[in-house]
Backbone as CSV, one residue per row, in Angstrom:
resi,resn,N_x,N_y,N_z,CA_x,CA_y,CA_z,C_x,C_y,C_z
1,MET,0.833,-1.264,-0.040,0.132,0.237,0.037,0.913,1.339,-0.217
2,THR,0.757,1.985,-1.088,1.924,3.016,-1.064,1.034,4.543,-0.443
3,GLY,2.434,5.044,0.326,2.027,6.366,1.280,1.414,5.425,2.689
4,PHE,1.087,4.059,2.667,1.287,3.574,4.564,2.334,4.278,5.205
5,GLN,1.352,4.257,6.401,2.646,5.050,7.410,3.184,3.880,8.468
6,LYS,4.345,3.925,8.592,5.414,3.081,9.203,4.433,3.097,10.870
7,PHE,4.777,1.811,11.206,4.229,1.782,12.913,5.251,1.938,13.802
8,PRO,5.314,2.772,14.960,6.264,2.948,15.702,7.292,1.688,16.039
9,PRO,8.584,1.324,15.921,9.276,0.418,16.002,8.947,-0.384,17.447
10,ASP,8.607,0.401,18.664,8.616,0.007,19.968,7.215,-0.532,19.600
11,GLN,6.123,-0.196,19.113,5.177,-0.742,19.333,5.186,-2.117,18.335
12,LEU,5.814,-1.947,17.179,6.024,-3.352,16.543,6.417,-4.618,17.519
13,GLN,7.731,-3.804,17.927,8.370,-5.090,19.139,7.683,-5.993,20.031
14,THR,6.810,-5.013,20.197,5.834,-5.578,21.269,5.267,-6.219,20.916
15,LEU,4.317,-6.008,20.098,3.292,-6.692,19.075,4.493,-7.872,18.712
16,ARG,5.281,-7.815,18.181,6.166,-9.133,17.510,6.597,-10.006,19.293
17,ASN,6.897,-9.473,20.227,6.732,-9.761,21.194,5.859,-11.845,21.892
18,GLU,4.643,-10.346,21.774,3.331,-11.232,21.714,3.046,-11.988,20.982
19,LEU,2.898,-11.943,19.722,2.739,-13.072,19.165,3.757,-14.821,19.043
20,MET,5.212,-13.915,19.492,6.386,-14.916,19.248,6.464,-16.138,20.987
21,GLN,6.299,-15.055,21.881,6.171,-15.699,23.136,5.021,-15.881,24.144
22,SER,3.555,-15.646,23.591,2.685,-15.677,24.390,2.072,-17.328,24.061
23,GLY,2.338,-18.144,23.371,1.704,-19.109,22.923,0.468,-19.060,22.178
24,LEU,-0.006,-17.954,21.531,-1.108,-18.075,20.999,-1.658,-18.930,20.069
25,ASP,-2.892,-18.977,19.656,-3.086,-20.394,18.589,-3.122,-19.369,17.483
26,SER,-3.761,-19.217,16.023,-3.607,-18.846,15.026,-4.921,-18.017,15.186
27,PHE,-5.969,-18.188,15.728,-7.293,-17.183,16.206,-6.976,-16.122,17.045
28,GLN,-6.558,-16.584,18.231,-5.775,-15.821,19.122,-5.611,-14.440,18.094
29,ALA,-4.191,-15.447,17.636,-2.803,-13.987,17.192,-3.691,-13.731,16.533
30,ALA,-4.837,-13.866,15.457,-4.988,-12.748,14.530,-6.076,-11.655,15.091
31,GLU,-6.824,-11.849,16.594,-7.720,-11.081,16.781,-6.421,-10.076,17.228
32,LEU,-5.333,-10.556,17.856,-3.949,-9.528,18.401,-3.682,-8.616,16.764
33,LEU,-3.700,-8.941,16.343,-3.435,-8.474,14.972,-4.566,-7.139,14.088
34,SER,-5.371,-7.889,14.514,-6.092,-7.078,13.972,-7.002,-6.021,15.070
35,ALA,-6.745,-6.435,16.312,-6.660,-4.873,18.009,-5.506,-4.300,17.315
36,PHE,-4.711,-4.665,17.343,-3.463,-3.692,17.033,-3.539,-2.561,15.425
37,LEU,-4.311,-3.366,14.399,-4.436,-2.626,13.770,-6.025,-1.758,13.219
38,ALA,-6.539,-1.717,14.392,-7.744,-1.078,14.746,-6.713,-0.142,15.221
39,GLN,-6.868,0.082,16.439,-5.682,1.137,17.556,-5.108,1.495,16.642
40,HIS,-4.107,1.573,15.213,-4.016,2.641,14.393,-4.613,2.849,13.058
41,GLY,-5.927,2.768,13.409,-7.182,3.363,12.600,-7.504,2.607,11.033
42,TYR,-6.952,1.353,11.158,-6.456,0.294,10.105,-7.574,-1.007,10.662
43,GLY,-8.620,-1.146,9.336,-9.443,-3.445,9.743,-8.758,-3.898,8.608
44,VAL,-9.215,-4.614,8.463,-8.144,-6.396,8.737,-9.492,-6.965,8.002
45,SER,-9.375,-8.042,7.196,-10.788,-9.648,6.772,-9.808,-10.559,7.835
46,HIS,-11.119,-11.444,8.531,-10.748,-11.783,10.190,-9.806,-12.981,8.888
47,ASP,-9.991,-13.236,7.407,-9.236,-14.552,6.816,-7.574,-14.209,6.545
48,GLU,-7.480,-12.981,6.021,-6.344,-12.518,6.110,-5.272,-12.894,7.236
49,ALA,-6.188,-12.231,8.682,-5.271,-11.906,9.665,-4.937,-13.311,9.828
50,ARG,-6.136,-14.117,9.928,-5.750,-15.822,10.269,-4.376,-16.087,9.263
51,THR,-4.221,-16.019,7.778,-3.260,-16.467,7.254,-1.549,-15.892,7.754
52,ALA,-2.279,-14.443,7.752,-0.874,-13.764,8.716,-0.197,-13.904,9.672
53,ALA,-1.129,-14.253,10.730,-0.905,-15.299,11.950,0.325,-16.462,11.790
54,SER,-0.762,-16.796,10.569,-0.062,-18.120,10.821,1.354,-17.786,9.850
55,ARG,1.330,-17.250,8.635,2.909,-17.395,8.225,3.958,-16.563,9.741
56,ILE,3.444,-16.018,10.559,4.608,-15.283,11.772,4.810,-16.376,12.224
57,GLU,4.090,-17.079,13.326,4.244,-18.113,13.669,5.230,-19.458,12.700
58,SER,5.589,-19.297,11.760,5.919,-20.099,10.772,7.761,-19.858,10.950
59,VAL,7.647,-18.383,11.401,9.346,-18.579,10.799,9.482,-17.266,11.749
60,ASN,10.885,-16.718,11.960,10.734,-16.139,13.136,11.047,-14.314,12.144
61,PHE,9.829,-13.921,12.289,9.487,-12.310,11.854,10.703,-11.802,11.999
62,SER,11.134,-10.915,11.274,11.970,-9.538,11.678,11.130,-8.350,11.917
63,LEU,11.025,-7.136,12.816,10.573,-6.124,12.490,10.240,-5.474,11.108
64,PRO,11.246,-5.560,10.272,10.265,-5.243,8.932,9.665,-6.395,8.174
65,SER,9.783,-7.272,8.689,8.670,-8.413,8.327,7.486,-8.035,8.348
66,LEU,7.583,-7.774,9.731,6.156,-7.396,10.496,5.495,-6.339,9.750
67,GLN,6.418,-5.126,9.586,5.597,-4.029,9.230,5.224,-4.818,7.913
68,GLU,5.614,-5.402,6.790,5.384,-5.458,5.550,3.891,-6.476,5.844
69,GLU,4.282,-7.165,6.275,2.843,-8.460,6.811,1.474,-7.151,7.103
70,LEU,1.759,-6.000,8.121,0.571,-5.402,8.580,-0.133,-4.466,7.350
71,GLU,1.473,-4.077,6.885,1.274,-3.193,5.472,0.065,-4.117,4.224
72,ARG,0.675,-5.392,4.009,-0.031,-6.228,3.557,-2.040,-6.591,3.406
73,ILE,-1.720,-6.585,5.197,-3.417,-7.011,4.684,-4.010,-5.620,5.329
74,ALA,-3.626,-4.513,5.854,-4.269,-3.491,6.537,-5.243,-2.891,5.470
75,PHE,-6.586,-2.341,5.803,-6.809,-1.859,4.713,-7.468,-0.077,5.633
76,ILE,-8.035,0.664,4.750,-8.386,1.979,5.407,-9.386,1.274,5.378
77,THR,-10.256,2.167,7.269,-11.280,1.808,6.919,-12.474,3.052,7.249
């Protein structure tokens, strides 16, 4: 998404830590991603959030990768 505002690195780090260390299943992780995006004024489809959560769980996402994933699934509400 062109012109997408990047999320603050400290917030991305907190989100990444929660996703990687909390033991959430993909539905819970999708809810966390949805809530994070909603706090920043964006929406996300539940299917896209679950798919993203599964991708994030399968690899050790870097902060830039997490940023890109959020940009990919977010839409303006």
